[in-house]
Each structure stands twice: as structure tokens, then as C-alpha cells.
C-alpha positions in Angstrom: 43.8 88.2 53.4 43.5 84.9 51.6 44.1 85.0 47.8 43.9 82.1 45.3 45.1 82.8 41.8 44.7 80.2 39.1 46.4 79.8 35.8 47.1 77.2 33.1 43.7 76.8 31.5 43.3 76.7 27.7 41.9 74.7 24.7 43.1 71.3 23.8 41.9 68.4 21.8 40.6 65.2 23.4 43.4 63.1 24.7 45.6 66.1 25.4 47.0 67.4 28.7 46.9 70.6 30.7 48.4 71.6 34.0 46.6 74.1 36.2 48.3 76.1 38.9 46.9 77.9 41.9 49.1 80.2 44.0 47.8 80.5 47.5 48.6 83.4 49.8 47.5 84.3 53.3 46.3 80.8 54.1 47.8 78.1 56.3 45.9 75.1 57.8 47.6 71.7 57.9 44.3 69.8 58.5 42.1 71.8 56.2 41.3 71.1 52.6 42.1 72.9 49.4 41.7 71.9 45.9 40.0 72.2 42.5 36.3 72.4 41.6 34.8 72.9 38.2 31.5 74.1 36.7 30.3 73.5 33.2 27.5 75.7 31.7 24.2 74.7 33.0 25.7 72.4 35.6 26.3 72.5 39.3 29.8 73.1 40.5 31.5 69.8 41.5 34.6 68.9 43.4 37.4 67.5 41.2 40.3 66.9 43.5 41.2 68.1 47.0 44.1 67.8 49.4 44.7 68.4 53.0 47.1 71.1 53.9 49.6 68.6 55.3 49.4 66.6 52.0 48.4 63.4 53.7 45.0 62.9 52.1 44.0 63.5 48.5 40.5 62.8 47.2 39.3 62.7 43.5 35.9 62.5 42.0 35.5 59.2 40.3 35.3 60.6 36.8 38.9 61.9 36.9 40.6 59.1 38.8 43.6 57.7 36.8 43.7 60.8 34.6 44.1 63.8 36.9 46.8 64.2 39.6 46.7 66.8 42.3 49.9 67.9 44.0 51.1 70.6 46.3 54.4 72.5 46.5 54.6 73.9 50.0 57.6 76.0 49.3 55.9 77.8 46.4 52.5 77.8 48.1 51.1 76.4 44.9 48.6 73.7 44.0 48.9 71.9 40.7 46.3 69.8 38.8 47.9 67.7 36.1 45.1 66.7 33.7 45.9 64.0 31.2 43.7 62.1 28.7 41.3 65.0 28.7 37.8 64.4 27.4 35.2 66.9 26.1 33.2 66.3 29.3 36.1 67.9 31.2 35.2 71.2 29.6 34.4 73.7 32.4 35.6 76.6 34.4 38.0 75.3 37.0 38.2 77.0 40.4 40.8 76.7 43.1 39.3 76.8 46.6 40.2 76.5 50.3 38.2 75.7 53.4 38.8 76.0 57.1 37.4 72.5 57.6 39.2 69.2 58.1 37.8 65.7 58.2 34.9 65.0 60.5 31.2 64.4 60.6 29.3 63.8 57.4 31.0 66.5 55.5 32.7 65.5 52.2 35.8 67.5 51.2 34.7 67.2 47.6 31.5 69.1 48.4 31.7 72.8 47.7 29.9 73.5 51.0 32.0 75.4 53.5 34.7 76.3 51.0 35.2 79.9 52.1 38.0 81.1 49.7 37.8 80.9 45.9 39.9 82.0 43.0 38.6 83.7 39.9 38.6 80.5 37.8 40.4 79.4 34.6 38.7 78.0 31.6 39.4 74.5 30.2 38.0 73.6 26.8 38.4 70.1 25.3 37.3 69.6 21.8 36.5 66.2 20.2 
């Protein structure tokens, strides 16, 4: 059974930093993607940063490039999202997710489509 457990959310002022963690169990696919999505109130859920299981490919949504860093510790089966220079518009519930899909076709790894496994989410609130 695949389980994803997030932690590390909280409240910070604009310009601050947070690190999210996602412990992954029961899942192993070197070519498949896993990563972070977020959903703000009244908004659709969007992909933030995703990584292939083998760590070779990482993709970020444009709005976080240069500020967020996704990393993976294979020994600890843990994904991390280091978030720096946070902005109020980063406020959202952040979810860890994993899919059984790899690259191919017109599918974008930053699309929530086909992500089968989801964590419960962790709230990030950035105040101005």
C-alpha cells in the first residue's frame, strides 16, 4: 500500500523560508514521477515541482523557479521541497503525490492528471 505523509508546513512572513517533507512508503518506480502540488482556496490544484524516481529529471512551474528546490533522499524515501523567498501568493495547501507514469506522449508531469497517490496535505501560509 502506497502512503505519502507530508510535514513541514506553517505560517511565515513574505521573504521567509519553509521546507516541506514527504515520506513515501510502498512505492518504487524509477521512471515515474512524484512531487508537490498546491491548491489555494477557490483555485485549481497546480503542479509545483516534480521529479522522476531516478532523480534525473526535475520540473518546476514557472512561478517558483529560482525560489523552490525539490530534492529526493532515496535512503530515507523522502521528498523535500525547500521554499525560499516565499510570497503571499504561495499560500496554499501543499500535497505530495506520485504517479505510475513516466515521460511520453502529450502528458505533462506537472499536470495532476494520472497522479494516483496523494498525501493528506500540509498548509503553507505566507503573510505580507
